[in-house]
N, C-alpha and C positions, 0 to 999 in steps of 0.2 A: 898911171893905171889904165887898163883898157875897158871898153865897154863890156866885153866878154866876162869880166870880174866884176865890175861896178854894178851892173843890172842885177845880177843874182844875189849879190849882198845885199843891195838895196831892197830886193824882194824878200829876203830873209828877215831883215829888219822889220818891214811891213808885216809878215806873217806872224813874227815874234810879239809885236805889239797888240794885234788884232787877237791873237790867241790868249795873250796874257789878260786882256781886258775880258774877253769872253769866259776864260777860267775863273778870273775874280768874281764876274757876276754870277756864273752858275754855283760857285762855291758858297754864295752869300746866301744859300738855302740853308747853311749849317744854323743860322741864327734862329729859325723856326723849327729846326729839328733838334730840340732838347736832349732827346734820348741818345743823341749822337755825340753830345759834348764831352762826355767822358773818354770816349775812343778817338775822338777826331780832334778835339780844340787842344792839341799838344802844346802849342806855343802859349797859348793863353794860361793854360794850367801850370806851364813852367814860369811864366813871367809873374803869374798873380798867387803863387804858393798853392796851386791846387783848386782855387776857386774860380770857378766859370759861372759867368752871368751873361744874359743877352747883351747888355751894354758893354762889356769889356772883352769881347771876342776878338782876337788879333785878326788882322787882315791875312796873314799868313796862313792861318788856319782855313780860311777859305780855299787856298791852292790845296791844302790837304784833304779838303772835303770833295774837291773836284777831282782830284787823282783818284780818291778811292770810289767815287760813284759816277763820274762822267769823264772819263780819261781822254776824250778826243782831242779838245783843246790843249790840255796839258802836254799831250804827245806831239802836237803841233809847236808847242813851245819849245819843247825838248829838242826837235830836230833843227828847228830854225836856229836855236841858240848853239847847239853843237856845230852846224855849218858855220855860223859866224866865227866861232873860236877857231875851227879848223882853218878857215879862209884866212884869219889873220895870222894864225901860226904859219900857213904857207908863203905869206907875204914876208913876214918877219925873219924867218929862218931860212939859212941857204939850204938847196936840195941836198939831200945825204942823209946820213946818220942822225943829225940834230930833228930834222923833219920827222923822220921815222920814229924817233924816240917821243918827239912831242905827241904824234897821232897814237902810239902804243900807250902812252901815260893817259891820255884822254880817253880811250878804250878801256884801260883797266879801271879808271875812275867810274866810268858808266857800269862795268860789271860788278864793282863793289856796291854802287848804289842799287843795283838789280838785286844783289844779295841781301841788302838790307830791308828790301820791299818784299823778300821771297816768303816771310812768314804772314802777310796780311791775308785775312779771310775774304776780302772783298774781290769781285771779278774785276772792277775797275783797276785796283792797285795792281793785281795780276797781269793785265792787259799792258799797264805802264811798264812793269818790271819786264815783260817780255819785249817790249819795244827797246828799253834799255840794255837789254840782253843782245839783241839783234843788232843795233847800232854799235855796241861795243865790240862784238865779235866783228862786224864788218870793218871797223876801224882798225883793229889788230891785224886782220887779214889784209888789208890795205898796205899796212906798214910791213908785214913780212912780204908781202908780193914785191913791193918796191925794193926791199932789200935785197931778196933774192935775185931780181931782176938787174940790179947795178952790179951785183958780183958776177953775174954771167955776163955783163957787157965789159967788165974790167978783164 
């Protein structure tokens, strides 16, 4: 593997780790905002049969809170994670239909995630949804472009 691929992948890992820690830290404000527990502590509510208390809030709910109210670091997490998955797929799959299918599936997963967030009333979740939508469309467009370019070269 060359430096052209190793350095960006290492940077993506670094950005992902830093953004994950920052998202988790920002989302920890959920513990102090008891009025948000009903709508944001979805994992805690699911795990503890609807009972949410200060001491039993799940760490995953911190990320939900961060997405809803402070989406910058979750977006960095998303983009760096998608880049890492994309890079791994590009290295493991042979160029052609399999790579294009992989990238298309990745794009569709992001579009489905955006659709799931589309009903959220918070501006942060809408920004996160738009970033998923944008990256999903870009990935599908990239796969279509590579497929048409391959067809034209043949």
